[in-house]
VOZA-588194 format. One line per field, with one value per residue: residue in one letter; x, y, z of N, C-alpha, C, O in turn. Coordinates in steps of 0.001 Angstrom, whole numbers. Example, Ala and Ser with C-alpha at 12.3 -4.5 7.8 and 13.67 -1.06 7.14 Angstrom:
BEGIN
r	[A, S] .
n_c1	[13190, 12850] .
n_c2	[-5690, -2250] .
n_c3	[7800, 7080] .
ca_c1	[12300, 13670] .
ca_c2	[-4500, -1060] .
ca_c3	[7800, 7140] .
c_c1	[13200, 12900] .
c_c2	[-3300, 30] .
c_c3	[7800, 7870] .
o_c1	[14236, 13409] .
o_c2	[-3319, 1138] .
o_c3	[8465, 8039] .
This chain:
BEGIN
r	[M, F, A, P, V, L, Y, G, L, C, L, K, Y, M, K, N, E, D, D, A, K, D, V, F, Q, E, A, F, V, I, A, Y, Q, K, M, Y, Q, F, K, F, E, G, S, F, E, G, W, L, K, R, I, F, I, Y, K, C, I, E, T, L, K, K, N, R, K, N, L, F, L, L, D, G, Y, D, D, P, I, D, E, S, F, E, E, E, E, I, D, K, L, S, L, S, E, E, K, L, L, E, Y, I, Q, D, L, P, D, Q, Y, R, L, V, F, N, L, Y, V, F, E, K, L, K, H, R, E, I, S, V, M, L, N, I, T, E, S, T, S, K, S, N, L, N, R, A, K, T, H, L, K, R, R, I, L, A, A, F, N, S, K, T, A] .
n_c1	[747, 2079, 4430, 4527, 4885, 6909, 8812, 9234, 10009, 12688, 13474, 13883, 16128, 18210, 20808, 20329, 18155, 19026, 20711, 18078, 16542, 18383, 18180, 15280, 15027, 16015, 15240, 12693, 13327, 14110, 12231, 10075, 11720, 11384, 8636, 7218, 7434, 5829, 4022, 1089, 286, -72, 400, 890, 2207, 3765, 5376, 6862, 7779, 9599, 12063, 12862, 13727, 15725, 17408, 18056, 19668, 21504, 22514, 23854, 25322, 27088, 28957, 29730, 32132, 32869, 30571, 29594, 31603, 32137, 31401, 29428, 29330, 28436, 27112, 26929, 23584, 22653, 20295, 19593, 17290, 13992, 11860, 9029, 9614, 10286, 8309, 6427, 7291, 6809, 7063, 8044, 7089, 8505, 11079, 11925, 12320, 14671, 16508, 16690, 18005, 20145, 21809, 24189, 25111, 25204, 23648, 20882, 20221, 19423, 17807, 15224, 14792, 14161, 12565, 10341, 9853, 9454, 10965, 12892, 15678, 17010, 16393, 17158, 19924, 20449, 19771, 21796, 23965, 25063, 25999, 22884, 23798, 25128, 23040, 21400, 23369, 23483, 20934, 20585, 22307, 21824, 18970, 19633, 21176, 19405, 17424, 19349, 19561, 17069, 16081, 18246, 17387, 15011, 15773, 17182, 15423, 13622, 15752] .
n_c2	[-1299, 1158, 1386, 2666, 5184, 5057, 4549, 6054, 8305, 7377, 7087, 10399, 10979, 9564, 8245, 7125, 4500, 2037, 2774, 3664, 1236, -390, 1061, 1162, -1309, -2073, -32, -1035, -3266, -2233, -1086, -3307, -4623, -2620, -2269, -3067, -529, 1595, 3460, 4474, 7021, 9816, 9020, 6206, 5979, 8235, 7924, 5450, 7323, 8384, 6787, 5775, 8145, 9010, 6426, 6699, 9251, 7877, 5810, 7847, 9314, 7114, 6550, 8860, 10022, 12676, 14525, 17087, 19721, 22225, 25375, 27029, 28902, 31335, 31384, 33919, 34173, 33465, 35495, 36123, 34794, 34152, 32594, 32600, 32414, 29665, 28392, 28832, 26831, 24187, 21254, 17604, 15446, 13581, 14125, 16621, 14726, 13446, 15715, 16383, 14185, 14176, 16088, 17315, 15301, 16436, 18763, 18085, 16600, 18340, 20076, 18356, 17663, 20610, 21249, 19215, 17586, 19604, 20491, 22792, 24718, 24405, 22468, 20602, 21161, 19659, 17118, 16806, 17568, 19623, 23364, 25960, 27742, 26281, 24265, 26460, 27563, 25505, 24850, 27126, 26755, 24125, 25083, 27120, 25288, 23593, 25480, 26504, 23746, 23360, 25305, 25659, 22989, 23884, 25991, 24764, 23195, 25332, 26502] .
n_c3	[-102, 691, -751, -3452, -2812, -1201, -2297, -4507, -2727, -1799, -4580, -5092, -2839, -3639, -6015, -8390, -9766, -9333, -6534, -4817, -5273, -3387, -1236, -688, -227, 2601, 3774, 4274, 5523, 8209, 8905, 9311, 11296, 13394, 13730, 15859, 17712, 17029, 17870, 17674, 17324, 15398, 11525, 10379, 7598, 7638, 9985, 8564, 6295, 8118, 8407, 6059, 5196, 6886, 6431, 3875, 4287, 5742, 4349, 2284, 4021, 4595, 2499, 1077, 2591, 3452, 3105, 3348, 2834, 2392, 5146, 6104, 3772, 1696, -1773, -3815, -5485, -8510, -10109, -12756, -13903, -13413, -10947, -11964, -14160, -14730, -13640, -15703, -17391, -19296, -18009, -17238, -14403, -14627, -15635, -14292, -11772, -12324, -13325, -10477, -9444, -10243, -9037, -6492, -3852, -1116, -1876, -3269, -730, 1410, -302, -607, 1610, 2785, 915, -79, 2129, 4008, 6123, 8407, 8269, 10760, 11507, 9613, 9745, 12364, 11869, 9774, 10730, 10511, 9734, 10050, 8484, 6568, 5753, 4374, 2222, 314, -34, -1501, -3638, -4692, -5846, -7716, -9334, -10773, -11760, -13997, -15373, -16190, -17464, -19345, -20899, -22078, -23489, -25547, -26498, -27961, -29770] .
ca_c1	[-359, 2708, 5530, 4558, 4904, 8134, 9629, 9088, 10953, 13923, 14337, 14176, 16987, 19281, 21262, 19808, 17267, 19713, 20715, 17054, 16030, 18787, 17614, 13732, 14523, 16774, 14675, 11846, 13633, 14296, 10576, 9665, 12117, 10738, 7265, 6635, 8365, 5031, 2547, -381, 411, 302, 86, 1557, 2753, 4642, 6244, 7484, 8813, 10801, 12665, 13219, 14304, 16949, 18028, 18775, 20678, 22758, 23657, 24858, 26770, 28206, 29128, 30406, 32409, 32703, 29517, 29580, 33017, 31883, 30789, 28552, 30036, 27271, 27526, 26016, 23127, 22353, 18897, 19325, 15739, 12786, 11058, 7769, 9606, 10388, 7332, 5515, 7828, 6610, 8318, 7120, 7686, 10391, 12536, 12082, 13070, 16103, 17332, 16726, 18879, 21555, 22256, 25363, 24608, 24796, 22818, 19706, 19583, 18895, 16781, 14660, 14046, 13422, 11393, 9448, 9358, 9074, 11718, 13313, 17019, 17827, 15837, 18192, 21438, 20706, 19814, 22901, 25038, 25844, 25171, 22064, 24048, 25511, 21666, 20940, 23840, 23633, 19802, 20455, 22844, 20478, 18204, 20326, 21805, 17956, 17076, 19848, 19351, 15776, 16479, 19256, 16726, 14065, 16355, 17895, 14113, 13027, 16560] .
ca_c2	[-12, 2282, 988, 3409, 6248, 5272, 3907, 7615, 8890, 7133, 8291, 11685, 11257, 8663, 9060, 6075, 3614, 898, 3085, 3495, 262, -811, 1379, 880, -2970, -1986, 398, -1724, -4608, -1798, -603, -4612, -4865, -1511, -2141, -3120, 684, 2344, 3854, 4482, 8216, 10186, 8757, 5269, 6574, 9694, 7167, 5212, 8096, 8902, 5825, 5618, 9305, 8407, 5259, 7440, 10070, 7080, 5629, 9035, 9772, 5983, 6107, 9652, 10608, 14493, 15007, 18405, 19882, 23762, 24847, 28216, 29477, 31570, 31610, 34304, 33194, 33990, 35806, 36685, 34181, 34606, 30947, 32597, 31805, 28572, 27688, 28674, 25760, 22637, 19994, 16217, 15135, 12232, 14781, 17024, 13824, 13268, 16698, 16648, 13106, 14891, 17256, 16489, 14353, 17463, 19571, 17284, 16176, 19602, 20111, 17526, 18088, 21536, 21352, 18002, 17174, 21034, 20990, 24416, 24876, 24400, 21014, 20105, 21472, 19017, 15855, 16230, 17538, 20649, 24574, 26264, 28506, 25687, 24033, 27460, 27586, 24035, 25044, 27895, 26288, 23538, 25697, 27643, 24409, 23068, 26646, 26278, 22919, 23212, 26571, 25020, 22099, 24831, 26909, 23962, 23083, 26603, 26907] .
ca_c3	[71, 902, -1513, -4719, -1984, -256, -3544, -4831, -1646, -2225, -5621, -5337, -2565, -4069, -7680, -9322, -9203, -8317, -5243, -4667, -4594, -2370, 557, -297, 358, 3519, 4872, 4890, 6786, 9247, 9355, 10000, 12488, 14306, 13666, 17772, 18187, 16263, 19112, 16875, 17685, 14458, 10544, 10135, 6546, 8184, 10678, 7565, 5913, 8546, 8465, 4829, 5329, 7473, 5651, 2768, 4939, 6375, 2715, 1563, 4490, 4654, 1324, 859, 3893, 3671, 2098, 3274, 2838, 2702, 5958, 6167, 2805, 892, -3118, -4577, -6411, -10243, -10289, -13969, -14461, -11999, -10624, -12494, -15817, -14660, -13515, -17108, -18611, -19162, -17353, -16863, -13152, -14362, -16115, -12755, -10597, -13098, -12734, -8744, -8841, -10761, -8343, -6007, -2703, -566, -2560, -3203, 256, 1984, -1254, -480, 3195, 3004, 2, 240, 3755, 4867, 7185, 8751, 8244, 12143, 11892, 8608, 10530, 13580, 11285, 8980, 11408, 9577, 10061, 9479, 6935, 5186, 4886, 3762, 1004, -153, -659, -2553, -4744, -5533, -6846, -8686, -10558, -11375, -12694, -14834, -16116, -16517, -18669, -20866, -21463, -22489, -24520, -26475, -27211, -28561, -30488] .
c_c1	[894, 3951, 5715, 5233, 6548, 9496, 10348, 10456, 12575, 14438, 14415, 15515, 18244, 19514, 20984, 18791, 17633, 19699, 19558, 16364, 16407, 17968, 16064, 13922, 15366, 16125, 13337, 11750, 13598, 12929, 10174, 10298, 11686, 9522, 6620, 6894, 6851, 3888, 1365, -675, 1062, -260, 1438, 2618, 3691, 5619, 7001, 8595, 9695, 12109, 13505, 14308, 15748, 17645, 19013, 19611, 22022, 23511, 24294, 25556, 27806, 29235, 30378, 30970, 32425, 31840, 29030, 31001, 32963, 31369, 30486, 29305, 28623, 27658, 26655, 25192, 22452, 20816, 18882, 17718, 14921, 12173, 9787, 8185, 9755, 8934, 6396, 6099, 6889, 7699, 7804, 8124, 9097, 11475, 12903, 13120, 14512, 17197, 17453, 18162, 20005, 22306, 23408, 24736, 24216, 23721, 21278, 19197, 18652, 17722, 15573, 14100, 13842, 12026, 10021, 9034, 9225, 9770, 12393, 14842, 17639, 17719, 16769, 19783, 20934, 20761, 20759, 24068, 25998, 25341, 24011, 22990, 24837, 24314, 21382, 21524, 23718, 21683, 19927, 21154, 22239, 19444, 18677, 20569, 20386, 17552, 18013, 19631, 18179, 15809, 17313, 18249, 15740, 14657, 17177, 16456, 13589, 14550, 16483] .
c_c2	[1022, 2441, 2022, 4443, 6374, 5018, 5339, 8493, 8541, 7597, 9464, 11873, 10595, 9102, 8832, 5298, 2424, 1055, 3139, 2377, -588, 110, 1347, -496, -3035, -1475, -529, -2740, -3822, -1369, -2042, -4710, -4254, -1380, -2235, -1335, 1767, 2483, 4483, 6120, 8784, 9071, 7808, 5568, 7497, 8357, 6204, 6009, 8563, 7929, 5434, 6959, 9173, 7136, 6051, 8512, 9027, 6704, 6671, 9091, 8616, 6138, 7276, 10551, 12081, 14803, 16510, 18828, 21659, 24047, 26378, 29382, 30051, 31942, 33126, 33759, 33955, 34144, 36563, 36035, 33963, 33112, 31394, 32098, 30423, 27577, 27797, 27709, 24655, 21642, 18982, 16046, 14243, 13354, 15800, 16258, 13434, 14373, 17009, 15257, 13693, 16013, 16474, 16435, 16011, 18286, 19246, 16769, 17444, 20308, 19661, 17622, 19133, 22048, 20419, 17798, 18434, 21081, 22733, 24038, 24530, 22779, 20445, 19814, 20265, 17481, 15169, 16698, 18735, 22004, 24602, 26715, 27532, 24922, 25503, 27251, 26443, 24174, 25740, 27390, 25213, 24044, 26408, 26099, 23757, 24044, 26664, 25274, 22905, 24409, 26202, 24404, 22695, 25414, 25575, 23504, 24213, 26992, 25937] .
c_c3	[36, -46, -2645, -3613, -1498, -1501, -4285, -4356, -1867, -3660, -5729, -4141, -3403, -5786, -8669, -8627, -8708, -6760, -4281, -4145, -3820, -1099, 604, 304, 1781, 4531, 5481, 5801, 8052, 9836, 9801, 11270, 13509, 14519, 15349, 17763, 17710, 17412, 18775, 17280, 16228, 12957, 10599, 8599, 6758, 9137, 9728, 6747, 6532, 8797, 7204, 4709, 5418, 7065, 4262, 3326, 5199, 5103, 2462, 2306, 4560, 3318, 596, 2331, 4342, 2702, 1946, 3550, 3195, 3745, 5789, 5042, 2031, -636, -3418, -5717, -7556, -10105, -12052, -14617, -13038, -12156, -11345, -13527, -16024, -14641, -15239, -17761, -18478, -19156, -16439, -15372, -13646, -14959, -14932, -11942, -11217, -12462, -11262, -8236, -9536, -9850, -7131, -4429, -1980, -919, -2587, -1689, 1178, 708, -1267, 454, 3779, 2020, -133, 1255, 4620, 6376, 7481, 8629, 9752, 11890, 10832, 9438, 11384, 13110, 10738, 9562, 11118, 10090, 9297, 8217, 5980, 4584, 4432, 2357, 195, -994, -1858, -3948, -5599, -6432, -7868, -9817, -11018, -11965, -13835, -16009, -16744, -17814, -19575, -21351, -22147, -23775, -25679, -27448, -28130, -29800, -31781] .
o_c1	[694, 4480, 6872, 6459, 7228, 10700, 11531, 11381, 13465, 15452, 15165, 16120, 19191, 18862, 21076, 18527, 16976, 19196, 19734, 15768, 15665, 17264, 15496, 13172, 15431, 16118, 13026, 10838, 13157, 12641, 9843, 9623, 11502, 9105, 5724, 5730, 6943, 3043, 668, -1835, 2189, -1230, 2594, 3816, 4569, 6675, 8133, 9763, 10622, 13100, 14605, 15446, 16641, 18714, 20184, 20547, 23199, 24648, 25512, 26717, 29020, 30379, 31388, 30375, 32039, 32168, 28411, 31584, 33623, 30534, 31408, 29740, 27748, 28524, 25489, 25651, 21781, 20096, 18116, 17094, 15322, 12022, 9116, 7436, 9497, 8601, 5838, 5584, 6295, 8673, 7310, 9308, 10250, 12663, 14081, 14216, 15422, 18136, 18270, 18923, 21042, 23319, 23425, 24046, 23193, 22837, 20477, 18007, 17464, 16833, 14709, 12871, 13453, 11043, 8883, 7819, 8923, 9308, 12255, 15130, 18862, 18653, 17348, 20457, 21177, 21500, 20983, 25156, 27200, 24355, 23775, 22930, 25158, 24232, 20597, 20816, 23985, 21321, 19584, 20689, 22121, 19115, 18115, 20095, 20617, 17126, 17406, 19531, 18155, 15530, 17035, 17824, 15403, 14135, 17730, 16392, 13072, 14289, 17237] .
o_c2	[1896, 3550, 2345, 4377, 7398, 5272, 5588, 9036, 9369, 8254, 9802, 12925, 11308, 9838, 9514, 5299, 1765, 311, 2792, 2312, -1457, -375, 1473, -894, -4190, -1873, -703, -3114, -4405, -1333, -1986, -4863, -4878, -558, -1538, -957, 2889, 1632, 5017, 6443, 8492, 8344, 8198, 5301, 7545, 8014, 6077, 5687, 9149, 8382, 4887, 6861, 9193, 6983, 5942, 8699, 9281, 7046, 6508, 8983, 8815, 5696, 7000, 11448, 12513, 15269, 17052, 18291, 22212, 23174, 27017, 30477, 29222, 32808, 33094, 33113, 34975, 33151, 37481, 36578, 33671, 32547, 30371, 31303, 29881, 26566, 26824, 27489, 24386, 21335, 19161, 16335, 14244, 13298, 15857, 16640, 13127, 14254, 17842, 15261, 13412, 16634, 15256, 17320, 16638, 18452, 19993, 16559, 17375, 21064, 20329, 17689, 19159, 22765, 20868, 17793, 18349, 21533, 23660, 22888, 24396, 21987, 19493, 18804, 19383, 16665, 13959, 16372, 18854, 21984, 23883, 26145, 27853, 24768, 25176, 26905, 26733, 23745, 25331, 27571, 25253, 23560, 26319, 26033, 23261, 23688, 26880, 25587, 22444, 24151, 26478, 24966, 21976, 25331, 26011, 23469, 23816, 27800, 26120] .
o_c3	[-808, -132, -2913, -3700, -1434, -1464, -4520, -4960, -2063, -3898, -6645, -4345, -3735, -6527, -9690, -7424, -7903, -5918, -3113, -3070, -3364, -212, 1689, 1196, 2202, 5696, 6659, 6539, 9042, 11032, 10986, 12288, 14554, 15335, 15826, 17897, 18209, 17692, 19637, 17535, 15829, 13176, 10765, 8696, 5897, 8604, 10194, 6530, 5973, 9371, 7268, 4250, 4571, 7656, 3897, 2550, 4942, 4778, 2378, 1910, 4585, 3430, -51, 2928, 5428, 1611, 1030, 4491, 4075, 3982, 5282, 5398, 1780, -767, -3022, -6659, -7397, -9999, -12345, -15529, -11911, -13240, -11475, -14095, -17099, -15261, -15746, -18857, -17434, -19842, -15326, -15201, -13213, -14640, -14580, -11532, -10446, -11675, -10869, -7269, -8935, -10169, -6953, -3923, -2253, -80, -2026, -1455, 1492, 1101, -1835, 424, 4946, 2207, -266, 1453, 5810, 7423, 6682, 8963, 9805, 12020, 11355, 9639, 10561, 13659, 10769, 9087, 11353, 10827, 8326, 7127, 4836, 3366, 3542, 1410, -971, -2090, -2967, -5074, -6824, -7515, -8959, -10951, -12121, -13064, -14884, -17195, -17886, -18985, -20742, -22360, -23087, -24887, -26688, -28676, -29174, -30692, -32737] .
């Protein structure tokens, strides 16, 4: 019942389908083993999502020892295009997922936690053991990367 949502979650966090499938299976085993810990407070789906998110983060951290190399460094954001421009472009969910998967791990993690999970930078910083400014910086870089990819794809279609 929850498999499509949870697999989609793994796809957003992991770089490719194979990694997403591995994490998906491992997280389901963890959820099954910890089923007794669910206290019927809140939604079961939310409880499962949390397990899957933590497994994705754990896997990414394990595979990349120095996931967050830059601490507190703020890049200037290229504002030569507006978000409204991007909103007007026709972009499939599959293409957007592909662009999100192409983000560097640290940008993808913060982007997903902030945009999809609606966490605050303070919560993200605690979860990932980084500073709030690193979280903000990585979110800005992720948005800039995504904007560039989307606009480049659109411009190549119209050229």
